[in-house]
N, C-alpha and C positions, 0 to 999 in steps of 0.2 A: 642402463648404466650411464652412457654419456647424458642420456636428459634428466638423470638423477642429480649426475654432477655439476651440471647446468643451471639448474634448478636452485639448488644450495649456493651456487655463486651468486645468483638473482636476489634468495634471500640474504645474503650476508651484505649485498650493496646498499640494497633497499633499507638496510639498517641503520636509524640515523645513529652520527657518529658522537660518542659521550666527548662532550667538551673537558677541558680540563677544570678542576675545582679548585678558586686559588683563595687563599686565607692571606688576609693583613695582619701581623701581629705589630701593636703599638708599645712600647715600653713607658716607663713614669718618667719624671726626671724634672717637674717644676715647670718654669719657664720656657724649659731647653727643648719639652717636649711640643712649642709652637715650631720642630723644624718638623714635624708629621704633615703639617700642612703644606709645607714644600713637598714633601714625597706625593702626596696626592694630588699636587696639581698636574705633577710630570706623567702621573699614571693615566690622569683624565685625559691629559692631552693627546697621548700617545694611546687613547682607547685601549688601554691594558684592563681587563677586567677585574672586578676585586667581588667576589662572591659570597666571602666571611670575613668580619673583623672579630678582634680580642684585644682589648685595650685595659693598662691598667694607668692610674692616676692620670696626669695628663693624656697620654697617651690614652686612656679609655672615654675621656671628653671628646679630643679630637675625633676621634673613631665612633661616638655614640651620636655627634652631630652629622657624620656623614653617613652613619646606617638611619637615621633618621629623615634621607633625603635632600640635605643640604650640600650644594656643591664645592668641589675644593675652592672656587672663586668665591662664593658666599663666606664660608668658612676664613678665607684669607681677609676676605673686609671687615668680617666680626673681630676676629684677632686684632688688627691694626686701627679699629674703631677707640673714641674717646671711652666711648662707653665700657669697652673691654679693658681697658685701665682702670676705669670704675671699678669696674666686676673684681678684679683682683688685689684691688689697692683698700676694698671696702667702703668706697665713696655711694653717693646713692643718687650722684648728676643735680646738676642746678635747679630743676624743676620741680625737683622731689625732696627738699628740702623742707621738712614741717618747723618753721620758725616758731611758732607758738610753745615746743616743747624745749625751745634752746637755752640753757642757762647764761647767764653773762660768760662772755671768754674770762678765762683765767689761765694761770701759767703751769698747768698741770701737763706733764708727757707722757707720764708713764701711769694706766689703771690698772689696779690689783681688783677685783673682784670676788666676796665671798658670800657663797649663799648661806644662809644661817637660817633655813628651817630649820629640817628632821636633824640634820646633820651638817657640817662645817666644811664646804668644797670651795677649792681655789681654783679661779678661772685664770687660766694661763696663757688661754691663746692669743698669739702676736696679730692676727687678723679679725677683722669680723667680716661676718659670712652672708649680711641681708642681700647686698645688692646680686651678688652671684646666687644665693638661692633662688629668688625671685626671676633674676632670667633664664635660670635653666627651665625653672616651672613654666614659664609664660612660652620659651622657645620650643620645648620640646611636647608640650603637653596636646597638640596637635597630631603629632606623628603617635604617639603612644597611641593617643583615641582609634587611629586609623589601624595600627597593628592590633588593635581592642588587647593590648597589654602585654602582648607577646613578644618578645624580641626578636624569635623567628620570623614573624611577620613585619618586620621593618622593611623599608624598601631595600637593606642589606640585611641579613642575619647577625645579631650582634651577641657580646657576650661582654660584661664587666666583671673586673677581677676586686675584689674588696678582703678585707684580715679582717678575723674575730681575734682578737689579743687576749682573750682569756683562756680558749681553748688552743690558740696559735695555730690556727690552722685558715687555708684559704677558701673564701666564701664564693662562689659563682653566680653571678645574679643575671639570669636569664628573662623574666618576666616582672612583671608590674611597673610602677612608674619609671619612664627612662629617666627623668630628671632624679629620683631620688637616687638610682642608680648610677649616675656621674657624679653626684654629691659624695655617696658613699666611697667609692675611689677617689675622691681627690682629698679625701679627711687625711691631711698630713696632722701626725701628734704634735700639740703645742702651736700648730699654725692655726687651723680647723677644727672647731668643736668637731665629735664626730657625730653621726646620723644613726635613730634608732631605727633598722629597718629589719622584717622579718623576726621582730620582738628579739634582735640583737643589737648593741653599739657594734658599728662599723666603720673600721680606720683604711685608709689608705691600702690598698691592695700590694703595692709596691711593698711593703714589709716584709712580705714573706713569698712573694713572685714579682719582681719587677719585669720580668720577658716571659709571657704565659705563652710558650710557643708548644707546652705541653697539653695548656688545656685548650688551645686551638687544634691540635691532634685529636685530642679526647672527643671533644664535643663534636668537628665537623668532618673529620676524616679527610683533608684537602690532599689535593695532588701536590701540590706547590704550596709554600710558605714564603712569604715577604716580610722578613722581621727587620724593624728600624728599631734602634737600640740607641737611645742619647744617656744611658746612664752608666757608661765607663768611668775608669778610673781618671780623674781630671789629673793629679800629679803623680809622675814616676818616683820623683825623689821628692823629699821636704821642702816647701817653698818657704826657705827662712826670711829672705826679705819681704815676704809678702804675707806671712802668718796673720798677724793683726788685724789688717786689712780684710784678709780673706775668710776670717774663723768664721762669722758669722754665717758668710753666704754659703759655707760648707754644710752649714747644720741639716738640710733638707739630703745631703747627698749621705748622711750619716744612718739616716732612719730608713733608707731604701735599699734593697735586696740587689747585691749585684747579678746580671745575667750570666745563664748558664749556657753559652754557644754552643755544645756539645748536642744539645737537643735538635740545633739542624742538621740536615742530612745533605748531601752533594746536590740532590737537585733541588734545595731550596735556594734563596736569594736573602745575602745578610746586607742590611746597609746600616752605616754607623756616621750619620754626619759630624761634621767637623763642628763641635760645640764647645769643644775643650777651655774657650778662651770667655764664657758667659757662667753665670751661676744661675743656681732655681729661683733665682728673685728676680733677675732681670729682665720681667716682663715688658719695660720699656723699648727695648732690644727685638721687639716682636719682628720687625720689618726683616732683618739681618739673621737672626734664628729662623724662618719662614725660606730665605733665600740658600741658607745654608743645607737645609732637606732638598732643596730643588738641585742643586748643585751634585750633594752626594747620589740621588735618584739618577741625574744625567750621565755621570760619569761611570754607572752600572749598567746604562739602559742596553748597551750591547747584549750580556749578561742577562737582562731582562727578557730581549727579547727572542733570545736562542730558548731560554728555558719555558717562556709560555708563548705558544705558539696562536692561541685564539685573539680577538680581536672585537670590542662592543663595537657593534652599528653606533655612530655616535647620533644620527637622528632619533632611532628606535630609542636611545637609553635616555635620552633626554626625555620623550614624550612619557617615557615610563616613570622616569622621578618626577614629572608636573603631573603626571595623571595620582600617583601616589600623594603628594601635596594639597594639588587641588580636592581630592575627592575627602580629605578630612573636613574636621568639623571646626568651621570660624570659632574663635574665642566670644564667647555671648554667655555672659554668666546671670543665673535666675537665685542661686542660693548660697549664705555665708554661713558655714558650717565650723564649729570650734569642738577643738578635743583636748582633753588635758586642764578643764579650767569650769570654777565653780559659777552655778548661775548668775551670781552679781557680777564676775569677771566677764562672763556671756554679753552679760546687759550693756556693762562698761564698752567692751569693746565693737559693738554693733554702734556706737555714737561715733567711731571715726569714718563709718563708711555711709555713702549715698544710700537714702531709702528709696532710691528711684526702682522699679518693679526689675527693670532689666539693665544691667552693668555693662560697661565694654571693659577691655582691658587698662585703659587710662583709668575710670572709677575705681578699679580693684587695687591698681597699681599705687593709685593716690590712697586709698584709706589704708592699705598696710602699709605703706612707708610713715604713713602718719603714727600708726600704733607704735612701729619699731624704734621712732624716735623718742619714745619712753625707753629709759632704762631696762625697765621692769618686766618689757616683753622681749629682753634680748635673745632669751632663749627658744623663743618660737622658731617654726619654719613654715614657708606658705606650700600649698598643694592644690593642685588642679586638676579636677576629676571628672569625667561625662559621666552625665547623668540621662541616660535614653529617655526614662520617663518624659523631662520635660525638654528633651531633645539641646538641652545647653549644658553647660560646665556648671560646677560647685566649685565655690573659691574655699579651701579650707585653713583652718589655722592650727597648727598640730604643735604641739609640747606641752612644756609644763612653764609655771611661775612659782617664783619663791620669794621670801623678805630677802633681799640684798644688803650687802655692807661692801661700798666703794672706797677705795685710798687710792688718791689722786697723786703724784710725786714727780714735781718739775720746778722751774726757777729758771734762774740764767748765771751763766760766769760770763764778767765782762772783763773790759780793759780799763773800763773807770771802774772807780768805787761804787757801783749801783747794782752790783751783783747779789743775788737774794735767793733764797731757799721755798718753795710752795708745799704746802700738804694740804690736802684737801681730804675731808671725812664724810663719806656721804651715807644716809641710810635710808630706802625705799622698802614701805609696805602699803599692802592693800585692804581695806577695811570697808566694804561697799565704795568708798573713792580712794583714789590714789595718794597718796603722803611721800612728798620727799623734804627729806631733812638732811642740812647740811653746816661744817663747821669747817673753815679754812683759816689758814695762817702763811702769812708770806713775813719774814726775816730775813733783815739784814742791813748794811751798815746805812746805807741812803732811807730804806721806805721799810717800815714794820704795819702791818695790817692783822686785824681779827673781823672775820665775818660770820654771823651765825642767822641762820633765817629756815623756814620751811614753805613749803607750796602744796597747797591742798587743791586736785584737779578734780572738779565738779561738771559732770555730764549731766546736759539739759538737751531737750526735746530739739532743739534748735542750733544748739552749738554747743563747742566745750567751753569752760573758763577756769581760771584760776586765782585763789588766793595766795598771797605771797606776803607774810611779813618778814624784814629784813633788820639785821644791825651791824654797824659797819663802824670800825675801829680804825681809820688811817694816820701815820704818822709820816710825814715826809720831814729830813733832816736835808736842805740844799747846804749846807755846810762842809757835808761828807763827801758830796757827788763831785769828788778831783777827778781831773781829768790825769792823766800819766805821761802823754806826748806834750800837749799846750797847757805846761803846768805852769806859767806865768801868768796867768788866769788872778782875777781877784775872786776871794771865795764870794758866794750870796750865803750873807748873813741872814737867814729864813727857817724859821722850825712852823711846820704847818702841824696842828691835832687838828681832826677832821670827825666829828661823831654827827651817826646820823642814825633813828629810826623811821623804817620806811615801811609803808603797805603797800604794796600792788596789787591789782587786778586785772587780770589778761584777756583777753580773746582772741580767737583765730579769727585771720582775715585773709582766707584762702589759704594755699598751700605756703607760700614764703612770706605772709603777712602776717601783721598781730597789732592790736590796737590794747594800749595801755592806760589805766588811770593811775594815778597814785596821790599818795601825802605824805609828807615827811614832816619831823622835827628835827633840826640839826642844830648844835653845839658845837662852835669851831673854837680854839685857841690858837692864835698866831704871836710868835716872839720874832722881831725883827730889827734891824739896824737901819738909821736912815743915812750913812754912809759906807762908802765902799772897802774902808778898810776899820777895822775893829781892833780895838785893844784890850787886853784881858781885864783891865779898871773901867772898861764901860758895862752899861745895864741895856738891855733891849728893852724896846716897847712892846707890850703886853696887848695885845687884843683880843676881845672876846666877841664874837660874832653867833648869833644864834638866833634860833626864830623856827615859821615853819612854811611850808613849800605845798602848793596844791598845783594839779596839772595833769595833761592827757599827751600820749604821743601815739603817732602810727608810724611804723615803720617794716621795711621789706629788707629780707638779705637769705642771701644764697651764695655769699662768696666762698670762693673753694679753701680758702686757708682761715686764720683766725688771725696771722701776722704773716705781710707779703705776699698777700693775694693777688693773683693773675687773673681770673676769670670771675663773671658773677656780678652782681651788683647789692649796693647799700644805699636804703634812703630812711632818712627820718625827719617830721616834722614835729616839734614839739611846742606846746604854749604852756606858761607855769605865771603862776601866781606867788609872790613873794612878800612875808611881812616878816620883818626882821630888826633886831636892836642889837647897836653897835655899843662897845665901851673900850675907851683906849686910855692906858696908864703909858702916858712918854716915860720913855729911858734918858740917861743922858746923852743920847745921840740926836736926840729932838730938841728944837727951840720950843715946844710947849711942854708946860709945867703941871698941869692940872687935870686928873682924870676927866674923862669925857665922856656923854652918854648922847646915843641919837639912835632916832627911829626911820629905817628906810620900808617903802612899802613898795613894789615895782611889778610890772608885768613882761614877761619875755619872751619873745619867739623865734624858735632858732629851726634851721634846715641844714641838713648835711645830704650830700647826694656822692656814692662812690662808685665807679661803675666801670666795666673791662670791655673791649672789642678784639677783635681781629682772631687767628688763627694758625696753627703750625707754630713757627718759632718764636715770632714776633708779637708780641700783645701791646696794647695802648690802652690807656683809660684817663680819668680823669678824678679829679676830687673838689667838691665845691661845698663852701661853709658859709653862712650869714645869720649874723644876728641881731636883733633889732630889740629895744628894752628904752624905760624911760627910768633907769636905777639911776641915785643919786651915788656923789662921790662920798669918800670917807674924811676922815680928819685928815688924813697927808696922804703921800701921792702912794708910798708902798703899801700903806693899807688899803687904799681902794685899787689897786695892781692886784692883789692876793684875792681880792674877790670880785674882781672882775673876769666875764669871759674870756678865756683864751683859745689861740689856733695853733692846733698841735700836729702839724703835715707829716712830721718825721718820726720812726719809732722810738729816737733818744729825747722827742720834745717835752713827754712827760718828766722829765729828769731835769729840764733846765729850766731856770726861772727867766722867760724872754719878755722884757717889759715893752717891747716894740710889737709884739705879737697878742696884747692884751686890749681891749677896749668894750665898753659896753653897747656899739652899734659898731658893727665892720661887717665887710665882706672879702672872703679869701678864695683862691682856688688853685688849683695847678693841672698840668698833666704827668701823667706816669707811663713810662715807658720801659717792657720787660723783654727782656733775648733772653731766651731758654737756650742753654746749650745741651739741656738734654731733661728730662722730667724733672730731675732735682736739683739742676743749677740753671741760676739765673745770673742776668744782669741787669740793672736795675739804673736807670737814669731819669731824676724827678726834678722837677722846678716848681714853686708856687710863689704867689703875689698874698699880700696882705694888705688891705686898706681898710682903716679907722675911719669913721665917719667923726668920730668926736675923739682925737687923742690925749691922754692922761698926761699932764705936764706939773712940774713943781711951780709953785705962784709965790707971792710974798708971804713970810710967816708961816711956810710949808703949808699954805693953802693948796687945793689942787685948781688947777687951770684944764680946760677942757678946749682945744683947739679944733676950728675947723679949718682945716688944711687940705683942699680937695686935691692938691697935688702931691700928697705925701703918700709915698707906696712903700712898703717893706717886702725884701723878697727872702726865699730860704731855697735849698736844693740839696743833693745828695747823689752822689754816685756808688753804687755798693755793688758786691757779689754777694751772693747765698745759695746757700746748699741746703735745701731741704732733707735732714737726715731722720734718722728713727730718735735722736734724742733733740729735736725741733733745728730750726733755723740757726744754721753757722752764717755766719754776715761778717764782711769787712767793709767798711765804710768810711766816707770824707763826707763831711756836713759842713753846709754854709749856712748860716742866718745873718740876716740885716740887723746885728745887734751888738753893742760894743764889746761888752760882757764875753760872748760868747759866739763869735764870730766863725770860727773855724774848730773843728773837732773829729778828731779821729775816733771810731768805738771797732774794737771787734767784740762780739760777744756770740755765745754758744745756749740755744734755750730762748725761751718768749720773754719778751719785755712787756708784761703787762702788768698793769696793777687796778683795783678795785677802783670803781669811780667815785671822786668826792659830791660832797653832799651837793653842791652847786651846779654840779656839773648837768 
């Protein structure tokens, strides 16, 4: 009996000790979910094992990357990067903005899309998901392939939680493409469109289960659960003094199910990072949010150490992670597959992609971003799936396209009488070629405009090109562009009506380049006084300036904003031939008495370059512009200045008639300094010079004199504070011009100060 007892003891001693199984549960909470990264950092630094992960919404995204073999350090670097900010804000990055598809900048702020095929659907999503969809597919495809699309075979077994709003049930995602599971759990209603997965439209899992402790217990039966919750109530009492400011930032919290802490037991660990001062949209505060998770885990480390006895071996754990990553197939593509498109649309889509036999990720990304730069393809999403037959990946374009009707609303509210409303109506449809039709209006006291145009995109074997007829009517009334603060200025007595019919033929020139050929007919009517003061009995000079314009331009563009840019570049070189006729009917402010006629033909070369440098909070850049032409003068000074090229360095320059910044030949430029107090708030200090080679001046009998004074320079500058809001830029600025009538100016505006181009610009 003694030997039998010893044998039993020996057998028990030789049995492997069963390690604790630890499950990590990460809640949703939008940007606040970045605190999960800090928790992972603390656990990893102290070799705390994580055997299973379950996550909802942003918790699902962070947990999914960790399950895919990314370390806490890798994920931290990712969420702190500029690329991550592009993903969450809908930016495509400087090098992937397909300029060929870009329409002219307008003052639109809000876009409303109506799908008009079989039914009328309103697209109300506040953010586009193009960048984040591709990033998830690119970064997670190798892990999905290595796990054979089974989440139990990832580096760490994983579950993502989504919601079926039709049956009002939780959906647990445990297989398939990891990127699609993360995208589904991230589909917050009204912010991101839902993803169709498992033949269902799935939304953010936080709608029905934002703290999936029960799912972790059912799926993995762990010994200990570490639950990290970032979605508790933010306000115990109503925030009376802040409610208007915080209402928009609280929308996400309203949509998320509140956690049930009773699901945790005494042996579990509960962490709640202090993120009460942040909203679900504060992604720009990523560093602070990560720190909040690290601090919370550090404060509970004694409890973690007590309840979790096991530790990872640092070297073997790192080796296992590296082996998981290195054993996956690198991204190399041989096939392009499309689903949900007609044959003609498939042929059209293939023109965006390189025809090389094997594509790398840059080739695929470039082609896909080119495609989605067209609004018609905005409802598609990318897929990357491994094809064992070819030992390479297939790139998939999934989704549906439909004819769409878009409405753009915008404009600006200003402290000067240059406020305006913008309305743009756009209809896009596909019939062998892609057609885009638009009608837009500006209306205000200072400026009114109507523009009607169509663009026909035609693919060929070698490249894409478009044909674009456009009609533009512009009306400027400088008399009404009054200052409210510096109100002692004499008004500018000029009214301009600018009409032109133009045909553009555009070609893609790389990703951010475009070549455009054009011809136009213009018919302009100008009324003006030759005196600084105007009486009710005076009559204005009436000038008609009409003719034809032929030219071409090459341009490159990837500025990050259409106004108040701080990164990227813009370059344009244009060569034009003009043939025009001028007719002048003098008013009683002129010394001329008879109606006069003149023909004027000239050639003009124009160059403009803008670029920004630097990183972090301080950016700096330059703007350079030059014009060379043999344009002849008109019958008098004001008429000549109206039709002369002009330098417009500041945002409000188009609203002022700056005589000293107009010339037929000039060179101009300056520097732009931008200091960012945050991702949305900038301080700007800018200074410019303008050097006319031949200044326009009055001569005897109102004839125009060209002065060749090489010492004459003119200066302009601004100091501005700009906040980039959802309503467009909010700017307060003080401007200076070396111009007698418009020397100092103060401007406060909300929205975009953007106008349609003039026929001679």
